[in-house]
PDB file of N, CA, C and O in Angstrom, chain B, residues numbered from 101:
ATOM      1  N   MET B 101       2.907 -12.637   5.833  1.00  0.00           N
ATOM      2  CA  MET B 101       1.587 -12.570   5.292  1.00  0.00           C
ATOM      3  C   MET B 101       1.569 -13.341   3.974  1.00  0.00           C
ATOM      4  O   MET B 101       2.569 -13.427   3.261  1.00  0.00           O
ATOM      5  N   THR B 102       0.418 -13.884   3.686  1.00  0.00           N
ATOM      6  CA  THR B 102       0.215 -14.500   2.382  1.00  0.00           C
ATOM      7  C   THR B 102      -0.972 -13.813   1.726  1.00  0.00           C
ATOM      8  O   THR B 102      -2.061 -13.748   2.297  1.00  0.00           O
ATOM      9  N   LEU B 103      -0.752 -13.306   0.533  1.00  0.00           N
ATOM     10  CA  LEU B 103      -1.822 -12.693  -0.241  1.00  0.00           C
ATOM     11  C   LEU B 103      -2.263 -13.676  -1.314  1.00  0.00           C
ATOM     12  O   LEU B 103      -1.440 -14.284  -1.999  1.00  0.00           O
ATOM     13  N   GLU B 104      -3.559 -13.817  -1.445  1.00  0.00           N
ATOM     14  CA  GLU B 104      -4.090 -14.571  -2.580  1.00  0.00           C
ATOM     15  C   GLU B 104      -4.696 -13.544  -3.515  1.00  0.00           C
ATOM     16  O   GLU B 104      -5.585 -12.781  -3.137  1.00  0.00           O
ATOM     17  N   LEU B 105      -4.201 -13.539  -4.738  1.00  0.00           N
ATOM     18  CA  LEU B 105      -4.680 -12.570  -5.718  1.00  0.00           C
ATOM     19  C   LEU B 105      -5.881 -13.109  -6.475  1.00  0.00           C
ATOM     20  O   LEU B 105      -6.131 -14.314  -6.484  1.00  0.00           O
ATOM     21  N   THR B 106      -6.610 -12.226  -7.100  1.00  0.00           N
ATOM     22  CA  THR B 106      -7.787 -12.633  -7.876  1.00  0.00           C
ATOM     23  C   THR B 106      -7.397 -13.552  -9.031  1.00  0.00           C
ATOM     24  O   THR B 106      -8.235 -14.296  -9.541  1.00  0.00           O
ATOM     25  N   SER B 107      -6.130 -13.504  -9.447  1.00  0.00           N
ATOM     26  CA  SER B 107      -5.630 -14.377 -10.513  1.00  0.00           C
ATOM     27  C   SER B 107      -5.383 -15.800 -10.014  1.00  0.00           C
ATOM     28  O   SER B 107      -5.143 -16.709 -10.808  1.00  0.00           O
ATOM     29  N   GLY B 108      -5.445 -15.990  -8.663  1.00  0.00           N
ATOM     30  CA  GLY B 108      -5.159 -17.294  -8.079  1.00  0.00           C
ATOM     31  C   GLY B 108      -3.734 -17.404  -7.562  1.00  0.00           C
ATOM     32  O   GLY B 108      -3.414 -18.343  -6.833  1.00  0.00           O
ATOM     33  N   GLN B 109      -2.873 -16.460  -7.926  1.00  0.00           N
ATOM     34  CA  GLN B 109      -1.481 -16.455  -7.464  1.00  0.00           C
ATOM     35  C   GLN B 109      -1.434 -16.179  -5.966  1.00  0.00           C
ATOM     36  O   GLN B 109      -2.219 -15.380  -5.454  1.00  0.00           O
ATOM     37  N   LYS B 110      -0.517 -16.837  -5.268  1.00  0.00           N
ATOM     38  CA  LYS B 110      -0.287 -16.587  -3.844  1.00  0.00           C
ATOM     39  C   LYS B 110       1.097 -15.993  -3.678  1.00  0.00           C
ATOM     40  O   LYS B 110       2.070 -16.474  -4.260  1.00  0.00           O
ATOM     41  N   ILE B 111       1.173 -14.933  -2.869  1.00  0.00           N
ATOM     42  CA  ILE B 111       2.440 -14.246  -2.626  1.00  0.00           C
ATOM     43  C   ILE B 111       2.664 -14.172  -1.126  1.00  0.00           C
ATOM     44  O   ILE B 111       1.823 -13.659  -0.386  1.00  0.00           O
ATOM     45  N   GLU B 112       3.809 -14.690  -0.681  1.00  0.00           N
ATOM     46  CA  GLU B 112       4.184 -14.570   0.729  1.00  0.00           C
ATOM     47  C   GLU B 112       5.176 -13.431   0.844  1.00  0.00           C
ATOM     48  O   GLU B 112       6.027 -13.244  -0.025  1.00  0.00           O
ATOM     49  N   GLY B 113       5.061 -12.664   1.930  1.00  0.00           N
ATOM     50  CA  GLY B 113       6.003 -11.579   2.124  1.00  0.00           C
ATOM     51  C   GLY B 113       5.656 -10.731   3.330  1.00  0.00           C
ATOM     52  O   GLY B 113       4.760 -11.055   4.109  1.00  0.00           O
ATOM     53  N   TYR B 114       6.392  -9.630   3.466  1.00  0.00           N
ATOM     54  CA  TYR B 114       6.234  -8.702   4.576  1.00  0.00           C
ATOM     55  C   TYR B 114       5.582  -7.435   4.042  1.00  0.00           C
ATOM     56  O   TYR B 114       6.163  -6.736   3.212  1.00  0.00           O
ATOM     57  N   ILE B 115       4.370  -7.136   4.517  1.00  0.00           N
ATOM     58  CA  ILE B 115       3.674  -5.920   4.099  1.00  0.00           C
ATOM     59  C   ILE B 115       4.237  -4.761   4.915  1.00  0.00           C
ATOM     60  O   ILE B 115       4.229  -4.799   6.146  1.00  0.00           O
ATOM     61  N   PHE B 116       4.727  -3.729   4.226  1.00  0.00           N
ATOM     62  CA  PHE B 116       5.334  -2.612   4.934  1.00  0.00           C
ATOM     63  C   PHE B 116       4.631  -1.289   4.687  1.00  0.00           C
ATOM     64  O   PHE B 116       4.960  -0.297   5.338  1.00  0.00           O
ATOM     65  N   ASN B 117       3.685  -1.240   3.779  1.00  0.00           N
ATOM     66  CA  ASN B 117       3.004   0.022   3.490  1.00  0.00           C
ATOM     67  C   ASN B 117       1.662  -0.261   2.830  1.00  0.00           C
ATOM     68  O   ASN B 117       1.491  -1.260   2.131  1.00  0.00           O
ATOM     69  N   ARG B 118       0.721   0.636   3.068  1.00  0.00           N
ATOM     70  CA  ARG B 118      -0.562   0.570   2.374  1.00  0.00           C
ATOM     71  C   ARG B 118      -1.092   1.982   2.223  1.00  0.00           C
ATOM     72  O   ARG B 118      -0.773   2.860   3.024  1.00  0.00           O
ATOM     73  N   ASN B 119      -1.896   2.201   1.206  1.00  0.00           N
ATOM     74  CA  ASN B 119      -2.504   3.503   1.006  1.00  0.00           C
ATOM     75  C   ASN B 119      -3.911   3.298   0.481  1.00  0.00           C
ATOM     76  O   ASN B 119      -4.124   3.083  -0.712  1.00  0.00           O
ATOM     77  N   ALA B 120      -4.877   3.369   1.405  1.00  0.00           N
ATOM     78  CA  ALA B 120      -6.275   3.163   1.049  1.00  0.00           C
ATOM     79  C   ALA B 120      -6.873   4.384   0.358  1.00  0.00           C
ATOM     80  O   ALA B 120      -7.938   4.290  -0.252  1.00  0.00           O
ATOM     81  N   LEU B 121      -6.187   5.543   0.449  1.00  0.00           N
ATOM     82  CA  LEU B 121      -6.710   6.775  -0.146  1.00  0.00           C
ATOM     83  C   LEU B 121      -6.160   7.042  -1.541  1.00  0.00           C
ATOM     84  O   LEU B 121      -6.614   7.962  -2.222  1.00  0.00           O
ATOM     85  N   ALA B 122      -5.193   6.249  -1.965  1.00  0.00           N
ATOM     86  CA  ALA B 122      -4.617   6.422  -3.301  1.00  0.00           C
ATOM     87  C   ALA B 122      -5.643   6.016  -4.358  1.00  0.00           C
ATOM     88  O   ALA B 122      -6.640   5.355  -4.068  1.00  0.00           O
ATOM     89  N   SER B 123      -5.369   6.424  -5.567  1.00  0.00           N
ATOM     90  CA  SER B 123      -6.249   6.037  -6.662  1.00  0.00           C
ATOM     91  C   SER B 123      -5.408   5.298  -7.697  1.00  0.00           C
ATOM     92  O   SER B 123      -4.696   5.952  -8.458  1.00  0.00           O
ATOM     93  N   PRO B 124      -5.453   3.994  -7.764  1.00  0.00           N
ATOM     94  CA  PRO B 124      -6.243   3.068  -6.946  1.00  0.00           C
ATOM     95  C   PRO B 124      -5.535   2.744  -5.622  1.00  0.00           C
ATOM     96  O   PRO B 124      -4.314   2.877  -5.528  1.00  0.00           O
ATOM     97  N   PRO B 125      -6.296   2.319  -4.596  1.00  0.00           N
ATOM     98  CA  PRO B 125      -5.691   1.917  -3.324  1.00  0.00           C
ATOM     99  C   PRO B 125      -4.741   0.737  -3.544  1.00  0.00           C
ATOM    100  O   PRO B 125      -4.970  -0.100  -4.417  1.00  0.00           O
ATOM    101  N   PHE B 126      -3.654   0.681  -2.727  1.00  0.00           N
ATOM    102  CA  PHE B 126      -2.658  -0.369  -2.918  1.00  0.00           C
ATOM    103  C   PHE B 126      -1.990  -0.714  -1.596  1.00  0.00           C
ATOM    104  O   PHE B 126      -2.134  -0.006  -0.600  1.00  0.00           O
ATOM    105  N   LEU B 127      -1.253  -1.823  -1.615  1.00  0.00           N
ATOM    106  CA  LEU B 127      -0.328  -2.125  -0.532  1.00  0.00           C
ATOM    107  C   LEU B 127       0.995  -2.496  -1.153  1.00  0.00           C
ATOM    108  O   LEU B 127       1.074  -2.873  -2.322  1.00  0.00           O
ATOM    109  N   GLN B 128       2.047  -2.379  -0.338  1.00  0.00           N
ATOM    110  CA  GLN B 128       3.390  -2.718  -0.801  1.00  0.00           C
ATOM    111  C   GLN B 128       3.950  -3.787   0.119  1.00  0.00           C
ATOM    112  O   GLN B 128       3.720  -3.765   1.328  1.00  0.00           O
ATOM    113  N   LEU B 129       4.681  -4.713  -0.458  1.00  0.00           N
ATOM    114  CA  LEU B 129       5.306  -5.755   0.340  1.00  0.00           C
ATOM    115  C   LEU B 129       6.642  -6.145  -0.238  1.00  0.00           C
ATOM    116  O   LEU B 129       6.939  -5.912  -1.409  1.00  0.00           O
ATOM    117  N   PHE B 130       7.453  -6.759   0.637  1.00  0.00           N
ATOM    118  CA  PHE B 130       8.697  -7.374   0.214  1.00  0.00           C
ATOM    119  C   PHE B 130       8.388  -8.851   0.033  1.00  0.00           C
ATOM    120  O   PHE B 130       8.196  -9.559   1.022  1.00  0.00           O
ATOM    121  N   PRO B 131       8.333  -9.339  -1.210  1.00  0.00           N
ATOM    122  CA  PRO B 131       8.029 -10.750  -1.436  1.00  0.00           C
ATOM    123  C   PRO B 131       9.144 -11.651  -0.917  1.00  0.00           C
ATOM    124  O   PRO B 131      10.326 -11.357  -1.098  1.00  0.00           O
ATOM    125  N   GLU B 132       8.765 -12.734  -0.281  1.00  0.00           N
ATOM    126  CA  GLU B 132       9.737 -13.690   0.248  1.00  0.00           C
ATOM    127  C   GLU B 132      10.547 -14.292  -0.885  1.00  0.00           C
ATOM    128  O   GLU B 132       9.993 -14.768  -1.875  1.00  0.00           O
ATOM    129  N   GLY B 133      11.868 -14.267  -0.729  1.00  0.00           N
ATOM    130  CA  GLY B 133      12.761 -14.891  -1.700  1.00  0.00           C
ATOM    131  C   GLY B 133      12.962 -14.104  -2.973  1.00  0.00           C
ATOM    132  O   GLY B 133      13.535 -14.619  -3.933  1.00  0.00           O
ATOM    133  N   GLN B 134      12.498 -12.850  -3.002  1.00  0.00           N
ATOM    134  CA  GLN B 134      12.663 -12.028  -4.198  1.00  0.00           C
ATOM    135  C   GLN B 134      13.256 -10.683  -3.803  1.00  0.00           C
ATOM    136  O   GLN B 134      12.930 -10.159  -2.738  1.00  0.00           O
ATOM    137  N   PRO B 135      14.120 -10.116  -4.636  1.00  0.00           N
ATOM    138  CA  PRO B 135      14.675  -8.806  -4.315  1.00  0.00           C
ATOM    139  C   PRO B 135      13.644  -7.704  -4.568  1.00  0.00           C
ATOM    140  O   PRO B 135      12.750  -7.860  -5.400  1.00  0.00           O
ATOM    141  N   GLY B 136      13.775  -6.617  -3.860  1.00  0.00           N
ATOM    142  CA  GLY B 136      12.920  -5.457  -4.101  1.00  0.00           C
ATOM    143  C   GLY B 136      11.554  -5.570  -3.463  1.00  0.00           C
ATOM    144  O   GLY B 136      11.288  -6.448  -2.643  1.00  0.00           O
ATOM    145  N   GLU B 137      10.712  -4.663  -3.862  1.00  0.00           N
ATOM    146  CA  GLU B 137       9.361  -4.595  -3.320  1.00  0.00           C
ATOM    147  C   GLU B 137       8.336  -4.783  -4.429  1.00  0.00           C
ATOM    148  O   GLU B 137       8.663  -4.749  -5.616  1.00  0.00           O
ATOM    149  N   ARG B 138       7.090  -4.981  -4.014  1.00  0.00           N
ATOM    150  CA  ARG B 138       6.016  -5.159  -4.988  1.00  0.00           C
ATOM    151  C   ARG B 138       4.813  -4.342  -4.537  1.00  0.00           C
ATOM    152  O   ARG B 138       4.455  -4.356  -3.359  1.00  0.00           O
ATOM    153  N   LYS B 139       4.195  -3.638  -5.462  1.00  0.00           N
ATOM    154  CA  LYS B 139       3.014  -2.811  -5.204  1.00  0.00           C
ATOM    155  C   LYS B 139       1.807  -3.528  -5.799  1.00  0.00           C
ATOM    156  O   LYS B 139       1.785  -3.850  -6.987  1.00  0.00           O
ATOM    157  N   ILE B 140       0.798  -3.776  -4.954  1.00  0.00           N
ATOM    158  CA  ILE B 140      -0.357  -4.551  -5.407  1.00  0.00           C
ATOM    159  C   ILE B 140      -1.637  -3.754  -5.151  1.00  0.00           C
ATOM    160  O   ILE B 140      -1.908  -3.375  -4.012  1.00  0.00           O
ATOM    161  N   PRO B 141      -2.419  -3.498  -6.186  1.00  0.00           N
ATOM    162  CA  PRO B 141      -3.692  -2.800  -5.997  1.00  0.00           C
ATOM    163  C   PRO B 141      -4.656  -3.639  -5.154  1.00  0.00           C
ATOM    164  O   PRO B 141      -4.709  -4.862  -5.287  1.00  0.00           O
ATOM    165  N   TYR B 142      -5.422  -2.962  -4.280  1.00  0.00           N
ATOM    166  CA  TYR B 142      -6.413  -3.661  -3.462  1.00  0.00           C
ATOM    167  C   TYR B 142      -7.344  -4.521  -4.316  1.00  0.00           C
ATOM    168  O   TYR B 142      -7.720  -5.621  -3.912  1.00  0.00           O
ATOM    169  N   ALA B 143      -7.714  -4.022  -5.495  1.00  0.00           N
ATOM    170  CA  ALA B 143      -8.654  -4.735  -6.357  1.00  0.00           C
ATOM    171  C   ALA B 143      -8.132  -6.098  -6.797  1.00  0.00           C
ATOM    172  O   ALA B 143      -8.914  -6.975  -7.166  1.00  0.00           O
ATOM    173  N   ASP B 144      -6.804  -6.278  -6.760  1.00  0.00           N
ATOM    174  CA  ASP B 144      -6.205  -7.551  -7.158  1.00  0.00           C
ATOM    175  C   ASP B 144      -6.110  -8.558  -6.013  1.00  0.00           C
ATOM    176  O   ASP B 144      -5.705  -9.700  -6.230  1.00  0.00           O
ATOM    177  N   ILE B 145      -6.478  -8.150  -4.796  1.00  0.00           N
ATOM    178  CA  ILE B 145      -6.336  -9.014  -3.622  1.00  0.00           C
ATOM    179  C   ILE B 145      -7.663  -9.707  -3.309  1.00  0.00           C
ATOM    180  O   ILE B 145      -8.681  -9.056  -3.077  1.00  0.00           O
ATOM    181  N   ALA B 146      -7.629 -11.040  -3.308  1.00  0.00           N
ATOM    182  CA  ALA B 146      -8.826 -11.825  -2.983  1.00  0.00           C
ATOM    183  C   ALA B 146      -8.861 -12.173  -1.498  1.00  0.00           C
ATOM    184  O   ALA B 146      -9.937 -12.217  -0.902  1.00  0.00           O
ATOM    185  N   ALA B 147      -7.684 -12.425  -0.883  1.00  0.00           N
ATOM    186  CA  ALA B 147      -7.623 -12.807   0.529  1.00  0.00           C
ATOM    187  C   ALA B 147      -6.243 -12.491   1.096  1.00  0.00           C
ATOM    188  O   ALA B 147      -5.239 -12.461   0.384  1.00  0.00           O
ATOM    189  N   ILE B 148      -6.236 -12.254   2.424  1.00  0.00           N
ATOM    190  CA  ILE B 148      -4.990 -12.023   3.145  1.00  0.00           C
ATOM    191  C   ILE B 148      -4.969 -12.975   4.329  1.00  0.00           C
ATOM    192  O   ILE B 148      -5.948 -13.067   5.070  1.00  0.00           O
ATOM    193  N   ALA B 149      -3.851 -13.690   4.513  1.00  0.00           N
ATOM    194  CA  ALA B 149      -3.717 -14.623   5.636  1.00  0.00           C
ATOM    195  C   ALA B 149      -2.468 -14.270   6.439  1.00  0.00           C
ATOM    196  O   ALA B 149      -1.418 -13.948   5.883  1.00  0.00           O
ATOM    197  N   PHE B 150      -2.611 -14.341   7.755  1.00  0.00           N
ATOM    198  CA  PHE B 150      -1.464 -14.142   8.645  1.00  0.00           C
ATOM    199  C   PHE B 150      -0.706 -15.451   8.723  1.00  0.00           C
ATOM    200  O   PHE B 150      -1.140 -16.386   9.397  1.00  0.00           O
ATOM    201  N   THR B 151       0.418 -15.523   8.043  1.00  0.00           N
ATOM    202  CA  THR B 151       1.221 -16.741   8.001  1.00  0.00           C
ATOM    203  C   THR B 151       2.651 -16.404   8.378  1.00  0.00           C
ATOM    204  O   THR B 151       3.004 -15.230   8.494  1.00  0.00           O
ATOM    205  N   GLY B 152       3.462 -17.405   8.567  1.00  0.00           N
ATOM    206  CA  GLY B 152       4.862 -17.171   8.886  1.00  0.00           C
ATOM    207  C   GLY B 152       5.056 -16.794  10.333  1.00  0.00           C
ATOM    208  O   GLY B 152       4.144 -16.913  11.151  1.00  0.00           O
ATOM    209  N   GLU B 153       6.263 -16.335  10.640  1.00  0.00           N
ATOM    210  CA  GLU B 153       6.638 -15.999  12.006  1.00  0.00           C
ATOM    211  C   GLU B 153       6.167 -14.596  12.375  1.00  0.00           C
ATOM    212  O   GLU B 153       6.315 -13.657  11.593  1.00  0.00           O
ATOM    213  N   ASP B 154       5.601 -14.463  13.567  1.00  0.00           N
ATOM    214  CA  ASP B 154       5.218 -13.162  14.094  1.00  0.00           C
ATOM    215  C   ASP B 154       6.461 -12.548  14.718  1.00  0.00           C
ATOM    216  O   ASP B 154       6.954 -13.040  15.733  1.00  0.00           O
ATOM    217  N   THR B 155       6.975 -11.466  14.114  1.00  0.00           N
ATOM    218  CA  THR B 155       8.220 -10.868  14.603  1.00  0.00           C
ATOM    219  C   THR B 155       8.067 -10.245  15.980  1.00  0.00           C
ATOM    220  O   THR B 155       9.071  -9.975  16.639  1.00  0.00           O
ATOM    221  N   ALA B 156       6.854 -10.009  16.432  1.00  0.00           N
ATOM    222  CA  ALA B 156       6.623  -9.449  17.768  1.00  0.00           C
ATOM    223  C   ALA B 156       6.404 -10.532  18.811  1.00  0.00           C
ATOM    224  O   ALA B 156       6.272 -10.232  19.997  1.00  0.00           O
ATOM    225  N   SER B 157       6.365 -11.766  18.391  1.00  0.00           N
ATOM    226  CA  SER B 157       6.105 -12.856  19.322  1.00  0.00           C
ATOM    227  C   SER B 157       7.181 -12.918  20.397  1.00  0.00           C
ATOM    228  O   SER B 157       8.376 -12.892  20.104  1.00  0.00           O
ATOM    229  N   GLY B 158       6.731 -13.001  21.654  1.00  0.00           N
ATOM    230  CA  GLY B 158       7.660 -13.101  22.776  1.00  0.00           C
ATOM    231  C   GLY B 158       8.166 -11.771  23.277  1.00  0.00           C
ATOM    232  O   GLY B 158       8.923 -11.725  24.247  1.00  0.00           O
ATOM    233  N   LYS B 159       7.774 -10.707  22.650  1.00  0.00           N
ATOM    234  CA  LYS B 159       8.186  -9.380  23.079  1.00  0.00           C
ATOM    235  C   LYS B 159       7.012  -8.749  23.806  1.00  0.00           C
ATOM    236  O   LYS B 159       5.971  -8.475  23.208  1.00  0.00           O
ATOM    237  N   SER B 160       7.185  -8.524  25.076  1.00  0.00           N
ATOM    238  CA  SER B 160       6.074  -8.037  25.881  1.00  0.00           C
ATOM    239  C   SER B 160       6.215  -6.557  26.199  1.00  0.00           C
ATOM    240  O   SER B 160       7.284  -5.962  26.061  1.00  0.00           O
ATOM    241  N   TRP B 161       5.110  -5.995  26.624  1.00  0.00           N
ATOM    242  CA  TRP B 161       5.091  -4.611  27.067  1.00  0.00           C
ATOM    243  C   TRP B 161       6.048  -4.433  28.245  1.00  0.00           C
ATOM    244  O   TRP B 161       6.767  -3.437  28.326  1.00  0.00           O
ATOM    245  N   GLU B 162       6.052  -5.402  29.152  1.00  0.00           N
ATOM    246  CA  GLU B 162       6.911  -5.318  30.330  1.00  0.00           C
ATOM    247  C   GLU B 162       8.388  -5.259  29.931  1.00  0.00           C
ATOM    248  O   GLU B 162       9.162  -4.508  30.524  1.00  0.00           O
ATOM    249  N   ALA B 163       8.774  -6.039  28.939  1.00  0.00           N
ATOM    250  CA  ALA B 163      10.160  -6.028  28.472  1.00  0.00           C
ATOM    251  C   ALA B 163      10.510  -4.668  27.872  1.00  0.00           C
ATOM    252  O   ALA B 163      11.616  -4.165  28.072  1.00  0.00           O
ATOM    253  N   TRP B 164       9.568  -4.073  27.137  1.00  0.00           N
ATOM    254  CA  TRP B 164       9.800  -2.758  26.541  1.00  0.00           C
ATOM    255  C   TRP B 164       9.974  -1.704  27.636  1.00  0.00           C
ATOM    256  O   TRP B 164      10.882  -0.875  27.565  1.00  0.00           O
ATOM    257  N   VAL B 165       9.102  -1.737  28.647  1.00  0.00           N
ATOM    258  CA  VAL B 165       9.175  -0.771  29.749  1.00  0.00           C
ATOM    259  C   VAL B 165      10.509  -0.916  30.479  1.00  0.00           C
ATOM    260  O   VAL B 165      11.157   0.082  30.796  1.00  0.00           O
ATOM    261  N   LYS B 166      10.918  -2.155  30.743  1.00  0.00           N
ATOM    262  CA  LYS B 166      12.188  -2.404  31.436  1.00  0.00           C
ATOM    263  C   LYS B 166      13.358  -1.828  30.631  1.00  0.00           C
ATOM    264  O   LYS B 166      14.255  -1.204  31.199  1.00  0.00           O
ATOM    265  N   LYS B 167      13.349  -2.033  29.334  1.00  0.00           N
ATOM    266  CA  LYS B 167      14.411  -1.520  28.470  1.00  0.00           C
ATOM    267  C   LYS B 167      14.437   0.009  28.504  1.00  0.00           C
ATOM    268  O   LYS B 167      15.506   0.607  28.626  1.00  0.00           O
ATOM    269  N   LYS B 168      13.275   0.637  28.399  1.00  0.00           N
ATOM    270  CA  LYS B 168      13.204   2.096  28.392  1.00  0.00           C
ATOM    271  C   LYS B 168      13.657   2.678  29.724  1.00  0.00           C
ATOM    272  O   LYS B 168      14.351   3.694  29.742  1.00  0.00           O
ATOM    273  N   GLU B 169      13.283   2.062  30.829  1.00  0.00           N
ATOM    274  CA  GLU B 169      13.724   2.529  32.147  1.00  0.00           C
ATOM    275  C   GLU B 169      15.237   2.435  32.274  1.00  0.00           C
ATOM    276  O   GLU B 169      15.873   3.336  32.821  1.00  0.00           O
ATOM    277  N   SER B 170      15.808   1.361  31.779  1.00  0.00           N
ATOM    278  CA  SER B 170      17.258   1.194  31.802  1.00  0.00           C
ATOM    279  C   SER B 170      17.933   2.287  30.973  1.00  0.00           C
ATOM    280  O   SER B 170      18.949   2.844  31.389  1.00  0.00           O
ATOM    281  N   GLU B 171      17.376   2.592  29.813  1.00  0.00           N
ATOM    282  CA  GLU B 171      17.931   3.643  28.956  1.00  0.00           C
ATOM    283  C   GLU B 171      17.837   5.001  29.650  1.00  0.00           C
ATOM    284  O   GLU B 171      18.770   5.801  29.576  1.00  0.00           O
ATOM    285  N   ARG B 172      16.711   5.264  30.327  1.00  0.00           N
ATOM    286  CA  ARG B 172      16.534   6.538  31.042  1.00  0.00           C
ATOM    287  C   ARG B 172      17.542   6.672  32.183  1.00  0.00           C
ATOM    288  O   ARG B 172      18.115   7.743  32.382  1.00  0.00           O
ATOM    289  N   ARG B 173      17.759   5.597  32.928  1.00  0.00           N
ATOM    290  CA  ARG B 173      18.735   5.635  34.030  1.00  0.00           C
ATOM    291  C   ARG B 173      20.138   5.892  33.493  1.00  0.00           C
ATOM    292  O   ARG B 173      20.890   6.676  34.073  1.00  0.00           O
ATOM    293  N   ALA B 174      20.494   5.242  32.399  1.00  0.00           N
ATOM    294  CA  ALA B 174      21.818   5.433  31.799  1.00  0.00           C
ATOM    295  C   ALA B 174      21.983   6.873  31.322  1.00  0.00           C
ATOM    296  O   ALA B 174      23.045   7.468  31.508  1.00  0.00           O
ATOM    297  N   GLU B 175      20.957   7.430  30.717  1.00  0.00           N
ATOM    298  CA  GLU B 175      21.011   8.821  30.247  1.00  0.00           C
ATOM    299  C   GLU B 175      21.142   9.780  31.423  1.00  0.00           C
ATOM    300  O   GLU B 175      21.921  10.731  31.354  1.00  0.00           O
ATOM    301  N   ALA B 176      20.392   9.547  32.507  1.00  0.00           N
ATOM    302  CA  ALA B 176      20.480  10.398  33.704  1.00  0.00           C
ATOM    303  C   ALA B 176      21.874  10.332  34.304  1.00  0.00           C
ATOM    304  O   ALA B 176      22.411  11.357  34.722  1.00  0.00           O
ATOM    305  N   ALA B 177      22.470   9.147  34.353  1.00  0.00           N
ATOM    306  CA  ALA B 177      23.819   8.996  34.890  1.00  0.00           C
ATOM    307  C   ALA B 177      24.823   9.736  34.013  1.00  0.00           C
ATOM    308  O   ALA B 177      25.729  10.392  34.526  1.00  0.00           O
ATOM    309  N   ARG B 178      24.669   9.637  32.706  1.00  0.00           N
ATOM    310  CA  ARG B 178      25.568  10.336  31.780  1.00  0.00           C
ATOM    311  C   ARG B 178      25.479  11.845  31.981  1.00  0.00           C
ATOM    312  O   ARG B 178      26.504  12.526  32.019  1.00  0.00           O
ATOM    313  N   ILE B 179      24.276  12.369  32.110  1.00  0.00           N
ATOM    314  CA  ILE B 179      24.084  13.804  32.309  1.00  0.00           C
ATOM    315  C   ILE B 179      24.685  14.251  33.636  1.00  0.00           C
ATOM    316  O   ILE B 179      25.296  15.317  33.717  1.00  0.00           O
ATOM    317  N   ALA B 180      24.513  13.440  34.673  1.00  0.00           N
ATOM    318  CA  ALA B 180      25.078  13.772  35.985  1.00  0.00           C
ATOM    319  C   ALA B 180      26.602  13.837  35.922  1.00  0.00           C
ATOM    320  O   ALA B 180      27.210  14.737  36.502  1.00  0.00           O
ATOM    321  N   VAL B 181      27.217  12.891  35.226  1.00  0.00           N
ATOM    322  CA  VAL B 181      28.680  12.886  35.093  1.00  0.00           C
ATOM    323  C   VAL B 181      29.145  14.133  34.351  1.00  0.00           C
ATOM    324  O   VAL B 181      30.132  14.755  34.744  1.00  0.00           O
ATOM    325  N   GLU B 182      28.449  14.504  33.287  1.00  0.00           N
ATOM    326  CA  GLU B 182      28.813  15.704  32.528  1.00  0.00           C
ATOM    327  C   GLU B 182      28.658  16.957  33.382  1.00  0.00           C
ATOM    328  O   GLU B 182      29.517  17.838  33.354  1.00  0.00           O
ATOM    329  N   ALA B 183      27.563  17.041  34.142  1.00  0.00           N
ATOM    330  CA  ALA B 183      27.328  18.195  35.010  1.00  0.00           C
ATOM    331  C   ALA B 183      28.392  18.290  36.091  1.00  0.00           C
ATOM    332  O   ALA B 183      28.864  19.380  36.415  1.00  0.00           O
ATOM    333  N   GLN B 184      28.766  17.149  36.645  1.00  0.00           N
ATOM    334  CA  GLN B 184      29.803  17.114  37.685  1.00  0.00           C
ATOM    335  C   GLN B 184      31.142  17.566  37.105  1.00  0.00           C
ATOM    336  O   GLN B 184      31.898  18.284  37.760  1.00  0.00           O
ATOM    337  N   ALA B 185      31.428  17.146  35.885  1.00  0.00           N
ATOM    338  CA  ALA B 185      32.683  17.539  35.226  1.00  0.00           C
ATOM    339  C   ALA B 185      32.748  19.045  34.997  1.00  0.00           C
ATOM    340  O   ALA B 185      33.829  19.632  35.011  1.00  0.00           O
ATOM    341  N   ARG B 186      31.601  19.662  34.788  1.00  0.00           N
ATOM    342  CA  ARG B 186      31.540  21.129  34.586  1.00  0.00           C
ATOM    343  C   ARG B 186      31.506  21.858  35.922  1.00  0.00           C
ATOM    344  O   ARG B 186      31.573  23.087  35.952  1.00  0.00           O
ATOM    345  N   GLY B 187      31.401  21.114  37.041  1.00  0.00           N
ATOM    346  CA  GLY B 187      31.361  21.722  38.360  1.00  0.00           C
ATOM    347  C   GLY B 187      29.983  22.170  38.782  1.00  0.00           C
ATOM    348  O   GLY B 187      29.853  22.969  39.710  1.00  0.00           O
ATOM    349  N   HIS B 188      28.951  21.677  38.126  1.00  0.00           N
ATOM    350  CA  HIS B 188      27.576  22.062  38.463  1.00  0.00           C
ATOM    351  C   HIS B 188      26.956  21.190  39.541  1.00  0.00           C
ATOM    352  O   HIS B 188      25.897  21.536  40.064  1.00  0.00           O
ATOM    353  N   LEU B 189      27.572  20.082  39.888  1.00  0.00           N
ATOM    354  CA  LEU B 189      27.034  19.217  40.933  1.00  0.00           C
ATOM    355  C   LEU B 189      28.077  18.997  41.997  1.00  0.00           C
ATOM    356  O   LEU B 189      27.823  18.291  42.974  1.00  0.00           O
TER     357      LEU B 189
END
């Protein structure tokens, strides 16, 4: 994301939190190329642009479902082996 502040400054980074109910409302981001985080009041933000790489790009719902099904099958197999070892199957 790129934030343009009312001061004219532009900040690129990853927004990880926001609180619209705080007094004053704010968002928090990890600025690109800088250590730590930064808290910016909504009143200081003039514009927000979606820039940079979309970390979800190329990750589909179908891929998520396939992964979860694989995890469920592995867990079921593990439980079956444990039950068999105890003599329950």
